[in-house]
C-alpha positions, 0 to 999 in steps of 0.5 A, a space after each residue: 254241571 250247574 253251580 250255585 253261588 250265594 253269600 253267607 253273611 260276612 263269612 263269604 261265598 258258598 259254592 254248591 250243587 244247585 239242588 240237594 240237602 244234608 250235604 257235606 260242608 268245607 271251609 277253604 283256606 288259602 295259603 300265602 298267595 292271598 285271598 284274591 289269587 282265585 285258587 280257593 275259589 277253584 278249589 270251591 268249584 271242584 268241590 261244589 262239582 262233587 256235591 259239596 257246599 264250599 265256602 273259601 274263607 279269606 284271611 289276611 291281606 292282599 288284592 288282585 295284584 298280589 299277596 298281602 301280609 298274614 299277620 295277627 289274623 284272628 282265627 276264630 273267624 274259621 270256627 265261625 265260618 264252620 259253624 255258619 256253613 253248618 247251619 246252612 239249610 242245605 248242609 249236613 256237617 262241615 269241616 275244613 280244608 287248607 293247603 300250605 299257610 292255610 293248611 297250617 291254619 286248618 290244623 291249628 284251629 282243629 287242635 284248638 277246637 278239639 271237639 270233633 262234634 264241632 268239627 268232624 274232619 280236617 284236611 291239610 295239604 303241605 302243611 307245617 307241623 308247628 306254628 309259623 310267624 306272620 308272612 310278609 309278602 315284601 320280605 319273601 320277594 327279596 329274600 325267598 322263603 325265611 325261617 319264621 319260628 322266632 317266638 319274639 317275632 310278629 305273629 300270624 294268628 291270634 285267638 285270645 287265650 291261646 297265646 302260648 299255643 300261637 307262638 312262632 315255633 310251637 308244635 301244632 298239637 293236632 293229637 288234642 283233635 278228635 276227628 278224622 285227619 287228612 294229610 297230603 304233600 308232595 314228596 319233593 315239595 320245595 316250599 313246605 319240607 314234607 317231613 312236617 306232614 311225616 311227623 304229624 302223621 307219625 304223632 296222630 298214629 302214636 295217639 291211636 288215631 292215624 290220618 288218611 294220607 296221600 304222599 306222593 313221591 316226585 310231586 312238589 308243593 302242588 300236584 301235576 294234573 295227572 295226580 290232582 284228580 287222585 287227590 280230590 278223590 281220596 280227599 272228598 271221601 275222607 271230608 264226607 
């Protein structure tokens, strides 16, 4: 299948089918592997093959040699990217899909926007249910995963006026969001405790807005190639 590729101003590249109008759009948020690792572009190509306009939004630092720090990222850029993609001549509406650190960011932005008319759907894979602090790749390489919920520690995210809700350790108030939510995780995830996704799902159910979930026993932080196609089937159905 032939795909189109164009650049949407300062927001990044947009992958999509070569033809069509009123297409669903999705802004893709990578994890702590960084913007140059290629995974977000792989996901964009897959979503484009499913008929989406997909924009991998880069944040943090890093290059082709490795991930960089994720610290003091102005996350208003996600809202701006969603709005820009929604205004694309061939786009109908746009949602967000993020995984791991990007899943945390996707849910956090949704909770801050709240309005489903501006953001109709959000999807998060292997996400935290609370705000985590800045990511330092050098520390990660030397110490592995560390607790990063110190309220006084360095912050990953910035959005003026929402400082309290961006404090490391603060719960991500996904109940404030009024749109559709998709949550996925591997039940054997060794990076992000799957209990995070279960707590998010339970809170949404309690609020009367149950999430669409894809929780798979035996799977780790990433799904194997027998399971991944089922993820895309269920995820794209939610984002449409």
